[in-house]
N, CA and C of each residue as an Amber inpcrd file, in Angstrom:
protein
   252
 -13.3010000   1.4610000 -18.7160000 -12.1710000   2.2220000 -19.6550000
 -12.3400000   3.9070000 -19.5520000 -13.6870000   3.9160000 -19.8750000
 -14.4540000   4.8660000 -20.2170000 -14.1580000   6.0170000 -18.8600000
 -14.4000000   5.5650000 -17.7060000 -14.2110000   6.3810000 -16.4270000
 -12.7790000   6.5540000 -16.4890000 -11.7220000   5.7610000 -16.3780000
 -10.3280000   5.8830000 -16.2180000 -10.0340000   6.8890000 -17.3630000
 -10.6410000   7.2230000 -18.5930000 -10.1930000   8.0690000 -19.4780000
 -10.7590000   9.3610000 -18.6880000 -11.9570000   9.3510000 -18.1750000
 -12.4290000  10.5170000 -17.6510000 -11.5400000  11.5460000 -16.5480000
 -11.4620000  10.2930000 -15.8210000 -10.3600000  10.6520000 -14.4830000
  -9.1050000  11.3030000 -14.8320000  -8.2780000  10.9770000 -16.0040000
  -6.8400000  10.9860000 -16.0920000  -7.2520000  12.3210000 -17.2270000
  -8.1890000  12.6790000 -17.9490000  -8.5130000  14.0140000 -18.4500000
  -8.7500000  15.0780000 -17.5080000  -9.6130000  14.8680000 -16.4660000
  -9.9740000  15.7700000 -15.4580000  -8.6110000  16.1100000 -14.6500000
  -7.9570000  15.0680000 -14.8340000  -6.6760000  15.4310000 -13.6770000
  -5.7940000  16.2860000 -14.6550000  -5.5610000  16.0960000 -15.6940000
  -4.6530000  16.5700000 -16.7570000  -5.1190000  18.2100000 -16.9090000
  -6.7180000  18.4210000 -16.5560000  -7.0960000  19.7770000 -16.8510000
  -6.9510000  20.6250000 -15.7230000  -7.0330000  19.8110000 -14.4770000
  -7.0010000  20.6380000 -13.3520000  -5.3970000  20.9010000 -13.1070000
  -4.3000000  19.7990000 -13.1750000  -3.2040000  19.9400000 -12.7940000
  -2.2530000  19.7270000 -14.1480000  -2.2800000  20.8780000 -14.7780000
  -1.3550000  20.8630000 -16.2580000   0.0350000  20.3220000 -16.1880000
   0.7640000  20.1670000 -14.6540000   2.0460000  19.6890000 -14.7300000
   1.8570000  18.1170000 -15.0500000   0.8640000  17.6100000 -14.9940000
   0.8480000  15.9780000 -15.3500000   0.8240000  15.7640000 -16.9400000
   0.7370000  16.7200000 -17.7700000   0.7180000  16.5780000 -19.2230000
   2.1710000  16.4990000 -19.4710000   3.2100000  16.3310000 -18.5760000
   4.7100000  16.3780000 -18.9180000   4.7990000  14.9080000 -19.1450000
   3.9340000  14.1300000 -18.4150000   4.4310000  12.9310000 -18.1770000
   4.0120000  11.7830000 -19.4770000   4.5400000  11.0830000 -20.0810000
   4.1230000  10.1400000 -21.2330000   3.1350000   9.4200000 -20.8970000
   1.7620000   9.0770000 -21.8330000   0.7290000   8.1230000 -21.5780000
   0.2540000   8.1990000 -20.0050000   0.0530000   9.3440000 -19.4240000
  -0.2300000   9.5940000 -18.2270000  -0.0600000   8.3010000 -17.1280000
   1.3860000   7.9250000 -17.0860000   1.7340000   7.0890000 -16.1950000
   1.8440000   7.4660000 -14.7360000   2.0750000   8.8970000 -14.7740000
   2.1200000   9.6180000 -13.2770000   0.9050000   9.6210000 -12.7220000
   0.0450000   9.9540000 -13.2280000  -1.7620000  10.3560000 -13.0510000
  -2.2900000   8.7720000 -12.4970000  -1.7040000   7.6790000 -13.2210000
  -2.2420000   6.4500000 -12.9260000  -1.4280000   5.9500000 -11.5580000
  -0.5470000   6.2110000 -11.4160000   0.3130000   5.8100000  -9.8920000
  -0.4560000   6.5680000  -8.7640000  -0.7750000   7.8970000  -9.1390000
  -1.4110000   8.9940000  -8.0230000  -2.4370000   8.1500000  -7.5710000
  -3.4230000   7.9150000  -8.8170000  -4.8390000   7.2960000  -8.2050000
  -4.6130000   5.9700000  -7.8260000  -3.7270000   4.7590000  -8.2850000
  -3.5510000   3.4060000  -7.6090000  -3.3330000   4.0250000  -6.0150000
  -2.0840000   4.6910000  -5.7590000  -1.7870000   4.8680000  -4.5030000
  -2.9790000   5.5610000  -3.3410000  -3.9630000   6.5250000  -4.0020000
  -5.1550000   7.0960000  -3.6820000  -5.9860000   5.8070000  -3.1920000
  -6.3700000   5.0970000  -4.3050000  -7.3150000   3.7470000  -3.9010000
  -6.9400000   3.0620000  -2.7330000  -5.3410000   2.5300000  -2.9380000
  -4.8710000   1.6860000  -2.0660000  -4.8260000   2.3530000  -0.6290000
  -4.5560000   3.5380000  -0.4140000  -4.6060000   4.2580000   1.0120000
  -6.1870000   4.3420000   1.6330000  -7.2310000   4.5750000   0.3900000
  -8.6310000   4.6020000   1.0010000  -8.9030000   3.3650000   1.3890000
  -8.4030000   2.2550000   0.7410000  -8.7720000   1.0750000   1.2350000
  -8.3240000   0.4790000   2.5150000  -7.0000000   0.5980000   2.4970000
  -6.4280000   0.7760000   3.7400000  -6.9690000   0.9820000   4.8560000
  -7.5130000   2.5040000   4.8140000  -8.3480000   3.2540000   6.0430000
  -9.3390000   2.5130000   6.1970000 -10.0880000   2.2770000   5.1080000
 -11.4580000   1.2500000   5.5340000 -11.4580000   0.2810000   6.2220000
 -10.3920000  -0.7720000   5.7840000 -10.1780000  -2.0040000   6.6980000
  -9.9970000  -1.6750000   8.0490000  -8.9410000  -0.5840000   8.2540000
  -8.5490000  -0.0490000   9.5290000  -9.6050000   0.4080000  10.4220000
 -10.7580000   1.2370000   9.9160000 -12.0580000   1.5090000  10.7410000
 -12.9570000   0.8170000  10.7340000 -12.9480000  -0.3170000   9.8710000
 -13.8460000  -1.6530000   9.9180000 -14.9990000  -1.1550000   9.3650000
 -14.8150000  -0.5790000   8.1950000 -15.9440000   0.1140000   7.2700000
 -15.9230000  -0.7420000   6.1920000 -14.7390000  -1.5310000   5.9760000
 -14.6060000  -2.8270000   4.8750000 -14.1120000  -3.7640000   5.9810000
 -14.9640000  -5.2010000   5.0470000 -14.4480000  -6.3810000   5.7860000
 -13.0990000  -6.8480000   4.9980000 -12.1040000  -7.3090000   5.7990000
 -11.0440000  -7.9380000   5.0800000 -11.3810000  -9.4230000   4.2240000
 -11.1130000  -9.6880000   3.2480000 -11.5920000 -10.8690000   2.7090000
 -11.2380000 -11.8790000   3.6330000 -11.5710000 -12.9740000   3.6390000
 -11.6770000 -14.4910000   4.3080000 -10.2800000 -15.0130000   4.0810000
  -9.7570000 -14.8510000   2.7740000  -8.5770000 -15.3530000   2.4080000
  -7.5190000 -14.6670000   2.8890000  -7.3330000 -13.6860000   3.6230000
  -6.0380000 -12.9530000   4.3160000  -6.4380000 -13.0310000   5.7360000
  -7.4290000 -13.7860000   6.0620000  -7.5310000 -14.1090000   7.6990000
  -6.3780000 -14.5300000   8.5720000  -5.4930000 -15.1500000   7.6950000
  -4.1950000 -15.8990000   8.5070000  -3.3080000 -14.7660000   8.7350000
  -3.1790000 -13.7900000   7.7230000  -2.3290000 -12.5450000   7.7350000
  -2.7750000 -11.9730000   9.3680000  -3.4170000 -11.8190000  10.0170000
  -3.8570000 -11.4210000  11.1850000  -3.4550000 -12.1010000  12.5700000
  -3.5360000 -13.3750000  12.1410000  -3.1740000 -14.4940000  12.8970000
  -1.8280000 -14.5140000  13.1190000  -0.7540000 -14.6410000  11.9830000
   0.4380000 -14.3050000  12.1160000   1.0060000 -13.0480000  12.6270000
   0.4640000 -11.8990000  12.4970000   0.6720000 -10.7150000  12.9870000
   0.6100000 -10.6940000  14.5340000  -0.3770000 -11.5110000  15.0590000
  -0.5180000 -11.4770000  16.7420000   0.3460000 -12.4090000  17.2350000
   1.1700000 -13.3470000  16.3720000   1.9470000 -14.1200000  17.0770000
   3.5100000 -13.2610000  17.1280000   3.4760000 -12.3450000  16.4290000
   4.9570000 -11.7710000  16.5950000   5.2260000 -11.0400000  17.8440000
   6.3150000 -10.6580000  18.1950000   6.7370000 -10.0580000  19.5380000
   6.8990000  -8.4840000  18.6430000   6.2880000  -7.5000000  19.2400000
   6.1290000  -6.2480000  18.4270000   7.1130000  -5.3860000  19.2170000
   7.8420000  -5.9610000  20.2700000   8.7090000  -5.0200000  21.1360000
   9.9700000  -5.1080000  20.6590000  10.7150000  -6.2520000  19.9660000
  11.7060000  -6.4490000  19.0750000  11.7860000  -6.6520000  18.0530000
  12.9600000  -5.9240000  17.4860000  12.8440000  -5.6590000  16.0500000
  13.1090000  -7.2260000  15.2100000  13.1480000  -7.3360000  14.0530000
  13.4730000  -8.7090000  13.4140000  14.9830000  -8.8450000  13.3860000
  15.8770000  -7.8680000  13.2540000  17.1550000  -8.0660000  13.2540000
  17.6510000  -8.8270000  14.5530000  17.2420000  -8.1790000  15.7960000
  17.7120000  -8.3890000  16.9830000  17.3840000 -10.1060000  17.4970000
  16.0320000 -10.1300000  16.7300000  15.3650000 -11.5900000  17.0940000
  16.2450000 -12.5450000  16.2540000  16.7470000 -12.3300000  15.1660000
  17.4250000 -13.1700000  14.3750000  18.8670000 -13.2810000  14.9000000
  19.4410000 -12.4670000  15.4240000  20.8700000 -12.6360000  16.1570000
  20.6360000 -13.4490000  17.3130000  19.7440000 -13.3770000  18.2000000
  19.2980000 -13.8800000  19.4500000  19.1190000 -15.3330000  19.0820000
  18.6650000 -15.6680000  17.8780000  18.3140000 -17.0940000  17.4820000
  19.4690000 -17.7570000  16.6680000  20.5280000 -16.8530000  16.8680000
  21.9630000 -17.4850000  15.9220000  22.1020000 -17.0810000  14.8720000
  21.2790000 -16.6850000  14.1200000  21.2280000 -16.1110000  12.5900000
  22.6540000 -15.2420000  12.2780000  22.9810000 -15.1350000  11.0140000
  23.9670000 -14.1550000  10.5120000  23.6590000 -12.8630000  10.9140000
  24.8360000 -12.2270000  11.2020000  24.8060000 -10.7230000  11.5070000
  24.3850000 -10.0250000  10.4650000  23.7470000  -8.7230000  10.9930000
  23.0660000  -7.9710000   9.6380000  23.9840000  -6.5030000   9.8420000
  24.8760000  -6.0930000   8.9560000  25.5150000  -4.8400000   9.0660000
  25.1050000  -3.9060000   8.0000000  25.3020000  -2.7420000   8.2480000
  24.9570000  -1.6180000   7.1730000  26.2290000  -1.2610000   6.7190000
């Protein structure tokens, strides 16, 4: 919790615009997005190992046809048409 407060205070000091948001919600969201992107990048580069409980996701992705959109495949399978 102390680290979080230090990060929020430092962000407010360096970027005064962030003081406009109550309870630092905007700063928290920016930090969350940063960490999420960093983690995704590390997984993609192989610097971080994906937890075993998510192994099935990679197997499912390999089964998909990447050349067709999901709506086209649904129509081909006889599903309802989707209109915008």
